DOVO-308387 format. One line per field, with one value per residue (C-alpha): z, y, x; residue in three letters; residue number from 0. Coordinates in Angstrom, 2 decimals, always signed. Layout:
BEGIN
zz: [Z, ...]
yy: [Y, ...]
xx: [X, ...]
vose: [ALA, ...]
loke: [NUM, ...]
//
This chain:
BEGIN
zz: [+65.07, +65.77, +63.98, +66.17, +65.80, +68.36, +68.93, +66.63, +64.41, +58.60, +58.49, +56.27, +56.84, +54.13, +52.06, +51.72, +49.59, +51.47, +49.96, +52.19, +55.35, +55.08, +57.47, +57.05, +60.00, +63.06, +65.37, +63.20, +63.12, +66.91, +67.54, +65.12, +66.37, +70.02, +69.24, +66.79, +67.22, +63.58, +61.16, +57.37, +56.33, +53.31, +51.09, +47.48, +46.37, +48.53, +46.02, +43.25, +45.50, +46.76, +43.15, +42.76, +45.90, +44.52, +41.12, +42.85, +44.81, +48.23, +48.89, +52.53, +53.64, +50.79, +50.41, +48.35, +50.90, +53.81, +51.81, +51.14, +54.88, +55.62, +52.98, +53.55, +57.28, +59.37, +57.71, +57.75, +60.04, +61.56, +62.30, +63.46, +66.23, +67.73, +69.82, +72.22, +73.00, +72.43, +70.54, +68.21, +64.96, +65.87, +62.73, +59.04, +57.04, +54.25, +55.04, +52.23, +51.97, +54.84, +54.48, +57.33, +59.80, +62.07, +63.34, +66.60, +67.35, +71.00, +73.04, +76.30, +75.11, +77.83, +80.27, +78.02, +77.47, +74.44, +73.91, +70.19, +66.95, +63.31, +60.11, +57.25, +53.72, +51.59, +47.98, +45.18, +44.99, +48.58, +50.83, +54.62, +57.44, +60.61, +63.86, +65.04, +68.79, +69.58, +71.57, +74.35, +74.50, +76.21, +73.79, +73.98, +71.00, +69.95, +68.19, +64.48, +61.87, +61.28, +64.97, +65.54, +67.84, +66.00, +67.33, +65.79, +63.92, +66.12, +69.24, +67.80, +66.71, +70.20, +71.79, +69.20, +66.94, +63.51, +61.77, +58.71, +55.40, +53.39, +49.71, +48.68, +44.86, +44.88, +47.92, +51.23, +54.57, +57.97, +61.57, +63.74, +67.48, +67.69, +69.87, +66.97, +64.94, +61.16, +58.32, +55.04, +52.51, +49.27, +48.21, +50.59, +53.31, +54.51, +58.30, +60.35, +64.09, +66.59, +70.28, +73.48, +74.00, +77.48, +76.09, +73.72, +75.82, +75.82, +72.14, +69.76, +67.53, +63.82, +61.93, +59.27, +56.49, +57.14, +54.04, +55.42, +59.05, +58.45, +56.64, +59.37, +62.06, +60.22, +60.52, +64.33, +66.14, +69.69, +68.95, +67.61]
yy: [-31.63, -33.25, -36.40, -39.37, -43.11, -45.96, -48.31, -50.91, -50.77, -60.58, -60.41, -57.55, -55.45, -53.54, -51.48, -47.79, -45.08, -42.62, -39.68, -40.30, -40.31, -37.25, -34.32, -30.85, -28.52, -28.60, -29.36, -32.29, -33.65, -33.61, -35.05, -37.93, -38.61, -38.77, -40.95, -43.48, -43.09, -42.16, -39.51, -39.23, -35.71, -33.94, -33.92, -34.98, -34.23, -36.78, -39.63, -37.59, -36.49, -40.06, -41.17, -38.57, -39.88, -43.43, -42.39, -40.77, -43.95, -42.73, -40.35, -39.58, -38.10, -35.65, -31.99, -32.99, -35.62, -33.18, -30.65, -33.40, -34.07, -30.37, -29.80, -32.86, -33.51, -30.79, -27.85, -29.42, -27.27, -30.27, -32.15, -29.09, -28.49, -31.71, -33.96, -34.65, -31.27, -31.16, -34.28, -35.65, -37.58, -41.05, -43.07, -42.30, -45.48, -47.21, -50.04, -52.48, -54.62, -57.07, -58.57, -60.62, -59.02, -56.25, -54.02, -52.08, -49.86, -49.22, -51.99, -51.53, -49.60, -47.30, -48.47, -47.17, -43.79, -41.61, -41.67, -41.25, -40.78, -41.51, -39.60, -42.01, -40.76, -43.31, -44.23, -44.28, -47.52, -48.55, -50.37, -50.16, -51.58, -49.44, -50.97, -47.88, -47.57, -50.19, -47.65, -48.14, -51.92, -53.82, -56.57, -59.05, -59.35, -60.76, -59.23, -60.02, -60.41, -56.65, -56.14, -54.54, -55.81, -57.89, -58.68, -61.34, -60.20, -62.34, -60.53, -57.23, -58.75, -60.16, -56.70, -55.01, -53.49, -55.04, -52.19, -50.03, -50.99, -47.89, -47.62, -44.80, -44.60, -41.18, -41.72, -40.03, -38.73, -40.19, -39.23, -42.36, -42.99, -45.55, -47.81, -48.37, -51.53, -51.27, -53.75, -52.69, -54.85, -53.27, -50.52, -48.86, -46.22, -43.81, -43.98, -40.97, -41.64, -38.77, -39.51, -37.48, -35.99, -37.49, -41.03, -40.81, -38.99, -42.03, -42.90, -42.44, -39.42, -40.16, -39.21, -36.62, -35.96, -32.80, -31.13, -31.53, -30.49, -26.89, -28.00, -30.53, -27.90, -25.53, -28.11, -28.06, -26.05, -25.41, -26.79, -30.21]
xx: [+133.23, +136.59, +137.66, +138.57, +139.08, +138.92, +141.84, +140.46, +137.96, +115.23, +111.95, +110.76, +107.70, +105.87, +108.30, +107.57, +109.08, +111.23, +109.36, +106.36, +108.48, +110.72, +110.53, +111.93, +111.27, +113.59, +110.65, +109.54, +113.07, +113.41, +109.95, +110.44, +113.96, +112.91, +109.88, +111.33, +115.08, +115.57, +114.38, +114.62, +115.58, +114.13, +117.22, +116.72, +120.29, +122.13, +122.01, +123.60, +126.46, +126.93, +127.38, +130.13, +131.81, +131.68, +133.04, +136.01, +136.74, +135.55, +138.48, +137.70, +141.02, +141.47, +140.58, +137.55, +136.52, +136.63, +134.64, +132.08, +131.88, +131.46, +128.79, +126.61, +127.02, +128.62, +126.86, +123.40, +121.24, +119.45, +122.67, +124.59, +122.04, +123.44, +121.23, +124.11, +125.60, +129.34, +130.39, +133.04, +132.98, +134.27, +133.50, +133.25, +132.95, +131.05, +128.65, +127.98, +124.82, +124.41, +120.92, +119.47, +121.88, +120.56, +123.36, +123.16, +126.16, +125.22, +123.63, +121.76, +118.72, +117.33, +120.02, +122.78, +121.17, +121.73, +125.48, +125.85, +123.97, +124.62, +124.21, +123.56, +124.18, +122.39, +123.17, +120.62, +118.64, +119.38, +116.90, +117.24, +115.13, +115.11, +113.81, +111.98, +111.50, +114.13, +116.16, +113.58, +114.12, +116.93, +117.94, +120.79, +123.10, +126.44, +129.42, +129.21, +131.92, +131.90, +132.80, +129.39, +126.65, +124.02, +120.54, +118.25, +115.16, +112.92, +114.15, +112.95, +109.64, +109.06, +109.23, +107.04, +109.71, +109.00, +110.75, +110.16, +111.71, +112.54, +113.41, +115.75, +115.49, +117.19, +119.37, +118.73, +119.93, +118.96, +119.76, +119.79, +120.18, +122.99, +120.81, +118.41, +118.95, +119.18, +119.57, +121.18, +119.37, +120.56, +122.94, +125.40, +125.50, +128.17, +127.94, +129.05, +128.94, +129.00, +129.60, +129.68, +133.10, +133.53, +133.15, +136.11, +138.69, +141.00, +140.58, +143.49, +143.02, +142.90, +146.04, +145.30, +147.85, +149.85, +148.45, +144.91, +145.43, +144.41, +141.26, +140.40, +140.90, +138.57, +135.79, +135.90, +133.27, +132.14, +128.66, +129.61]
vose: [ALA, GLN, ILE, TRP, SER, PRO, ASN, GLY, LEU, THR, THR, LEU, THR, ALA, THR, THR, SER, VAL, MET, ALA, SER, THR, VAL, SER, SER, PRO, ASP, GLN, VAL, LYS, GLN, ARG, PHE, LEU, LYS, ASP, GLY, PHE, VAL, ILE, LEU, ASP, ASP, SER, SER, THR, GLY, GLU, HIS, MET, THR, GLN, MET, GLN, GLN, ARG, GLY, PHE, PRO, TYR, LEU, THR, GLU, TRP, GLY, LEU, GLU, PHE, LEU, GLU, GLN, HIS, VAL, LEU, SER, ASP, LYS, HIS, ILE, ASN, GLU, SER, PHE, LEU, GLY, LYS, CYS, VAL, LEU, VAL, HIS, TRP, LEU, ARG, GLN, ARG, PRO, TYR, PRO, GLU, HIS, ILE, LEU, CYS, TYR, THR, LYS, GLY, GLY, PRO, THR, ALA, GLY, ARG, ARG, SER, HIS, HIS, VAL, HIS, LEU, ILE, ALA, GLU, GLY, SER, ILE, VAL, ASN, TYR, ARG, ASN, GLY, SER, LEU, PHE, ARG, TYR, LEU, GLN, GLY, THR, GLU, GLY, LYS, ARG, SER, ILE, ASN, GLU, ILE, PRO, SER, GLN, ALA, TYR, ASP, ASP, VAL, GLY, CYS, PRO, GLY, GLU, THR, LYS, GLU, PHE, PRO, ASN, GLY, GLY, LYS, VAL, ILE, LEU, ASP, SER, ARG, VAL, GLY, PHE, GLU, LEU, ILE, GLN, GLY, TYR, VAL, LEU, VAL, HIS, GLU, PHE, ALA, ARG, GLU, ASP, LEU, VAL, GLU, ASP, TRP, VAL, LYS, MET, GLU, VAL, PRO, SER, ALA, LEU, LYS, ALA, LYS, ALA, HIS, SER, LEU, GLU, SER, GLU, LYS, ALA]
loke: [0, 1, 2, 3, 4, 5, 6, 7, 8, 9, 10, 11, 12, 13, 14, 15, 16, 17, 18, 19, 20, 21, 22, 23, 24, 25, 26, 27, 28, 29, 30, 31, 32, 33, 34, 35, 36, 37, 38, 39, 40, 41, 42, 43, 44, 45, 46, 47, 48, 49, 50, 51, 52, 53, 54, 55, 56, 57, 58, 59, 60, 61, 62, 63, 64, 65, 66, 67, 68, 69, 70, 71, 72, 73, 74, 75, 76, 77, 78, 79, 80, 81, 82, 83, 84, 85, 86, 87, 88, 89, 90, 91, 92, 93, 94, 95, 96, 97, 98, 99, 100, 101, 102, 103, 104, 105, 106, 107, 108, 109, 110, 111, 112, 113, 114, 115, 116, 117, 118, 119, 120, 121, 122, 123, 124, 125, 126, 127, 128, 129, 130, 131, 132, 133, 134, 135, 136, 137, 138, 139, 140, 141, 142, 143, 144, 145, 146, 147, 148, 149, 150, 151, 152, 153, 154, 155, 156, 157, 158, 159, 160, 161, 162, 163, 164, 165, 166, 167, 168, 169, 170, 171, 172, 173, 174, 175, 176, 177, 178, 179, 180, 181, 182, 183, 184, 185, 186, 187, 188, 189, 190, 191, 192, 193, 194, 195, 196, 197, 198, 199, 200, 201, 202, 203, 204, 205, 206, 207, 208, 209, 210, 211, 212, 213, 214, 215, 216, 217, 218, 219, 220, 221, 222, 223]
//
């Protein structure tokens, strides 16, 4: 994957433990992703590694940070298959709790088509509500204070997308279609957004420190 950057940067349903919702086989991952727009991967070690990232102060653009990205995102067999074909990493950021605000990175639902997907690395003790199936609904939203599209909870309820509230006591890893709304109720998430290469041709490439250029180049592949 290449690393790019753009020119600028509820009503709860029954809460379930993430352990009952994880999938592990490639076929299960694809089926769940295409049906619901998100899938929770079977990865019990994510929370521990997220704690290490936090203790280090979230050093993204360091040798350690790029190795973290490679180990937990780019080298994951499910993610590396890529649901989009050739794509680039366009965002890598931390989302703090934002209860009662449902974020939707790509609006337009079925009209927009599948343009990008996220990998969420989720911290221990986090709670997230995912509006499963909302990628098949066209919903109006407004740009929120985080410069991300927000859609009211009632709008999702009205079209039959009440959502699933998931607890992540040990952290977790989720692949998410960017058209699916999600609400970060507690904890924090590292959001990695991958988009089709043709959509970001005019975006400004992220500046990587000279000492890290060789490492960043080594992360690029023909598949992602």
